[in-house]
N, C-alpha and C positions, 0 to 999 in steps of 0.2 A: 451715278450719284449716291451718296451713303444716306442711311437714315438721319444722321445728324445734319447733313446738308438739307435734307427735305424739311426737317423740323425748323431749321433757321429760316428757310423760305417761307414756310407757314407762319412763323413769327412776324417776318415782314408784312405779310398780308394781313394778320391780326393787328399789327400796328397801324396799317393804313385804314383798317375799319374803325379803330379807335380815333384816328385823326378825322375821319369823316363826322364822327360824333362831335368832336372839338369844333370842326367847321360850322356845324350846325348851330352851336352856341355863339360862335363868332357872327354868324349871319343873323341871328335873333338880336344880339346886342348892337350890332352895326346899325340895324334898321329899326331900332327901338326909338320912339320919340324922346325918351329919358335921356338919350346920349347928348341931345342938345344942351340940357341943363347940367349934366354930369360927364363933361369931356374924359374925366379920369377913367370911365369905363371902357374908353377906346384902347386901353393898354392891353386888355385880354384879346381884343380884336386883332391889334398888331402882332402880338406874340403868336397867336394861333397861325395867322397868315405867314409869318417869317419861318415858323417851324414846318409848315406844310410844304411851303416852296423849297426849303432846303432838303427835306426828306424825299420829295418826289423826284429829285434829280439822282437819287441813289437807289431806288427801287430795285434795279438789276444788279446791285452790288451790295448783298447783305452785310458783308464786314464794314463797308463804308457807310451803309444805312445806319447801323448801330453806333458807329463812331459819331456820325452826325447827330444822332439821337442824344448821345451822351453830351455833346457840346451845347444843344439847344434846350435840353429838358429843365435845366435849372431856371432858364428864363421863363419858360411856361409855368413852371411851379411857382416861381415868384409872382407872376402876373395873376395866377389862380387865386393865391393867398390874398392878394390885394383886391382882387375882384369880390372875393367873400367879404372883405370889409367894406367896400364901396357899394356894393349893390343894395343892401338894405336901405341906404340913404337915398338912392335913386328911385326905389320902388319896393314896396313890401308885397307886390303881387306874386302869385304862385309861379308865374313864368320866371321871374327872377330868382326865386328860391330854388326852382329846379335847375335853372341854369349854373347856379353855383354848385349844386350837388354834382351835376353831370360833368363840369370840367374838372372838378376834383377827382372824380371817378376816373376820368381820362387820364390824369397825371398819375394816379396811382396804378392804373393798368399799364401804362407805358413804363413805369419804374420797374414793374415786375418783368416785363419783356426785355428791358434793358440789362437787368441783373442776370438774366438767363443767357444773354447772347453777347455780353461785352464785358471785358475786364479792363479797366484803364490802366495805362502804363504806371509803373511806379514812379513817384516823384523823386527828383534828385535829392541827395542828402542835403540836409539844411546846413547853411553856412552862416555864421554870425557876420553881421556888416563889418567890413574892413578886413576880414580874413579871406585867405585864398583857400580853396578846397584841397584837402590833403589827398594825394594820389597814393595809391598802394604802390610799393616799390616794385611789386612783381609785375606790374603793367608795362613797365618800360626799362631800358637801360640808359645809363648816363655815362657818357664817356668825357672825362675831365683830363685836360691837358694842362700841365703846370709848366711854366717857364720860369726859370730861376734867373733873376738878374744879379750880376755880381754886386756885392756890397763893397762900397768904397770906404 
């Protein structure tokens, strides 16, 4: 095992510890009485649950783990931003203020780990609607057979 393999495995463990913090925010929000009057708070609960379950299936596959983190992190980030907007309407209590800070810190830390361990594939070249992609002529050969028909 190389040093870089060890570093990636350690980053998976770090990510799992960060997700444990996110899980505690989830648990706090899920069991808070305020959720009954503000069901929109459940979005952060669902998002953390979804991401945790998806990641736990790939803990033993670091490349797959970070690919899944890439897929799910945007959803958690969006839920975190929305939670920061919604939480003050539910309660001004310090617990909610700290939950907003905590989940945002989790997202930030996961973004750092993702940037260090995953490079997303390049998107395909853009094509305008109605156009066919232009292939590089060096990629393939075209054999054209012309049959001439007699002219009458």
